[in-house]
N, C-alpha and C positions, 0 to 999 in steps of 0.2 A: 504493499499500499504506499502511495506517495502523498506527501503533505507539504504544507507551506508554514513555516514558523512565523507567527505574528506577535508573540510575546515571550520573553524569558524572565522569569521571576524566581529568585533563589536557585534551586537546582532543577526547576520544572520548566519544560519547553511546551508551550501551548501552540497547537498545530492545527491548521484547517485542512480537512480532507474532504473527499466526496462523500464520506459517511458522517461528517460532522466534525466537531472540535474534540481533539484528543489531548490529554495531559500526559506528557512524555518524560521519560528519563533517557539517558544515553547509555549504550552498551559499554561494558567494561574495556573492550578492546579500543574503543575511541578514547576513553580516558587515559589508557596506557600510552596511546599515541599523541596524547595531549592535543587532540583535535579541537580547534576553535569553532564553535557553532554560533552563527550570528542571527539576529532578527532579519527575516527575509530569505533565509536559506530554504531551498528545496531539499527534502530529505526522504529517505526510505524508512518505513516503520514496520515493526513486528507487533501485532496486536496481542495482548495478554490472553484474552479469549474472546469469543464471538459476541458476548454480551457486555464486554467491558469497553469503556471509553478511555482506557489507559494503555500505553504502548511504549516500546523501546525504539529509540532512533538507532538504526543499524548502519546507515550510510548517508554521507553528505553528498548531494549531487553537485556537478560543476557549477561554478558561479559565473555569471556575466561580468560582474564587478563587485567591489566591496570598498568600504572605508573602515579603518580600524577604530576610530574614535569619532563619533559614537559607532559601536560595532553593528553595522548594517550591511546587508548584501543584496544584490539584484535590484538596484534602484535606478530610476530615470533621471533624477535631478536633485540638487541640493538647494534649498533656499536658506540663505544666511540672513538671519534676523539680527539687526542691530537697533538700538534705541538712539534717536537723534539727541535726546537729553534724558537725564534721570534713569540709568547712569549715563554720563557723558560718552559720546561717540569715541571708541578706541580704534583708531585707524590700524595700529599694529595688529590688533587681534582680528580685525576684519581682513586684513591682507593675508594673515596667517591662514584663516579658513579658506580664502580664495586659492592660495597657493596649494593647500592640501587637495582641493578639488582639481586643480590643474595636474597635480602629480598623479592622482588616481583616474584622471581623464573622465570626470563626471561633470556635466554641465551645471553651472552655478547661476543663481538668480540672487540679486541683492535686494532685501526688503528692509526698509527703514521705518520702523514703527514709532508710535507716540508722536505722530505728525499733527499734534493738536496743542503744542506748547508754544508759548510766546518766545519771539526772538530767534526762531530757527532758520529764518530766510537765508542768512549768510552761510550757515552750515550746509543747507541744501544746495545752494549755488556751488559751493566748494566740492560737494559730493559729485555733482553732475560734471564739473569740469575735470575731475579725476577719472571717473569710471565710464562715462558715456563714450569717450574716444576709444576706450578698450573693448567696446561692444559687449559690456555686460548689461543684461536686462535689469532695470531699476524699478522697484515698486515703493510707493510712499503710502503708508497706512496709518490708521488710527483705530485700534480696537474699541476705544471708548467712544469716539465720535462716529464710528462705522465709516470712515473715509477709506476709499481705495479697496474695499472688500470685494467688489465685483471683479476688478482686474486681478485680485489675488486668487479668486476662484477659478477665473479662466486659465491661469498659469497651471493650476492643479489638475486640469481635465485630462483623462486618459493617462495618468502618470502615477507612479509611487514615488513620493516626495519625502526627502529627509529635511526636517526643520531643525536647524541647528543654530547656536548662538550662545553668548554668555548668559549667565543667570540674571533674571529681572528685566530682560529686554521685551518681554511680553509674547513669548511663543505660545504659551497655553491660553493667554487672553485672546490671541488671534484665532486659535482653533475654536474656542468658546463662542467668539463672535459670528463665525460662519456656520457653527453647529452647536447651538446653545444646549441641546439636551445631553451633551457629553459632560458638561459641568466639571471640567478639569480644574484642579486646585491651582489657585494663583495667590501670590503674596507680594505686598508692596516692597519697594526698594527701601533698605535701611537708611534712616536719616543720619545714623552715626557713621557708618562706613561708606555710604553712597553707593553701595553695591547690592546686587540682587542676591537672593538666597534660593537654594535648590527647592523647587516644588515638585518637579518630575523626578521620580526615583528610578525609573527603568524605561528602556526603549519598548515601544509598542506601535505596531502598524494599526492605524485607525481608519476604517472605511467611512469616508465622509459622504459620498454619494454614489450609490450603486448605478444610477442612470448614466452619470458621466465617468464612471470608473475612476473616481478620485480617492486615492489613498495617501495618507500622511503618516509619517513616522515621528511621533513625539519623543523627544530625547531629553536627558538631563543637560544642564549647561556645562561646558567644558572650558577650561582656561589654561591647561597644562600641555597643550600641543607644542611640540618642539621639533626642530629640524635636526634631530640627532640620529638620523638614519641614512643620510646621503652626503656626498662629497661637496666641498665648497663650490667647485666649478660647475656643479649641477643646479645650483640655486637659481641662477639667471634664467634657465629654461622655464621656470615657473612663472616668470613675469612676461606678460604679453608685449609690453612696450619694448623690452629688451630684444625680443625675438623680432619684432617689427623693425627696429633700428638695424639690426644685423642683416635682416633680409634686404633692406633698402641700400645700406651703405657698406656692406661687407663685414667680414670677421675682423677681430682684434689681431694685433701683430702676434701675441702669445696665445697659444691654444688654451692654456689654463688661466687666462686673464680673469681676475676677480672684479674688475671695473671699479677699483678703489684708488690705488696709488701707482698703478702701472703706467708705463709710457705707451704711446700709440694705441690708446684704447678708444675704440669706436664709440662706445657708450658715453664716455666722458666728453667726447667731441660734440655730441648731440645731447648734452645734459639737460638742455631746456625742454626736451620732449618727455622728461620724467618728472612727476610731481615730487616735492620734498618728502611728503608722507610716504610715498611708495619707496623712495630710495632709502629712507631711514629704516623702513621695514626690511628692505633687501640687505642692508649691512648687518642688521640684528640676526637675520636668518643665516647669513654667511658665518657670523661669529659662532653660532650654535653648531653649524656644520663643521667648523674647524676643530671643535672639541671632539666631535665624532671622529674625524680624520686622525687626530692625535691618539684617540683610544684604539683605533684599528691599527695604527702604525706600531705602537709600543706594547699593546697587550693582546692583540688578535681577537677575532670575533667568529672563530670556527664553531659551527653548531652541528652536533651529531644528529643524524636522522633517527626517528623513533621507530621506523618500520622498514620492512624489506619485502621484496617480491620473490616468492618461491613457487615454481610451477603455476605461474599466472594467478597466484593467491597472495594477497597482502597479509603479512604477518608482523606482529609486534616483536621488536628486538628486546631481548632480556638484558638487563643491566648486568655488567660484570660483577657487581657487588651482590646481586641477587641469584646469579647463576650457581647452581649447585654442582659441586665437583663430582665427576663420575667415580665409580668404585675403582676402576682401573687406574685413573689418574691419582686417586688417593693412595693406592698401594704403591705406585711409583714414588710418590713423595715420601712415603714411609721407608722405602728402600734406600732412597737418597740419604735420609737422615741417619739410617743405621750405618 
């Protein structure tokens, strides 16, 4: 039986199938392989008995795509929700989410919520000047005043969408505004810290509209995404304006140019085409990638596989610490000691 995981809570995997919703656990072999199961995964199930709505997940089917934080697979787009104010717009965090979408090759839409506060005209003008030339789709919404919700609904049609962003920007409020009967928990921004607090505790695929096939993934807020998994020279590939400049004016003199202090750098020659906010984010991400490079260079990052294929069957490897010594080997060791 095949199923689609729509929620993971504690150690239970809630899965939609042709025979209804099943509450699942994973097989021990998948645990030993340390297999990661994401919300949105398509899986094969083994039902406990014909009358039970409980099953075991025995196999994870191939994914079209995935993002690791939040852990979601087989999605059509990511809508990055940011607040224009309360909390103040964090360009570095916004660019961080955008670059992660570029890395995992998933289309991104920028949604700026709380478009009902005073004095935001200058911020909106700055946002448009930075992201419209990069051809990102922009949405301006207000869950409170119900502004921009029709356009928001149109973007969701016939798609499974991940809604991500920092805590307190209004992700749950937006979902409640377009589907009030869900009544997701919301919480005001703290006056003391001027930051949001977590109200969503787990990832879950929510069916918004069966007619338009609109599904949305409500996720917790994240703020610890770091570029500690790629080399510094690869960071520029995640910035569209850098790619556009290289395509139009050619490559830099040095193949490993980091577009910072090097000579004959094409990016620096056309620096006016990059916004200060985006360039500042780029330098920060390169700094994080340098730490990763240092770690790889001096300590190594080799990861042993947890499984092997024998006669077209996938089998879990046994740890050398747990492997029992054969009787013959044991006798040989005794002989050596004697």
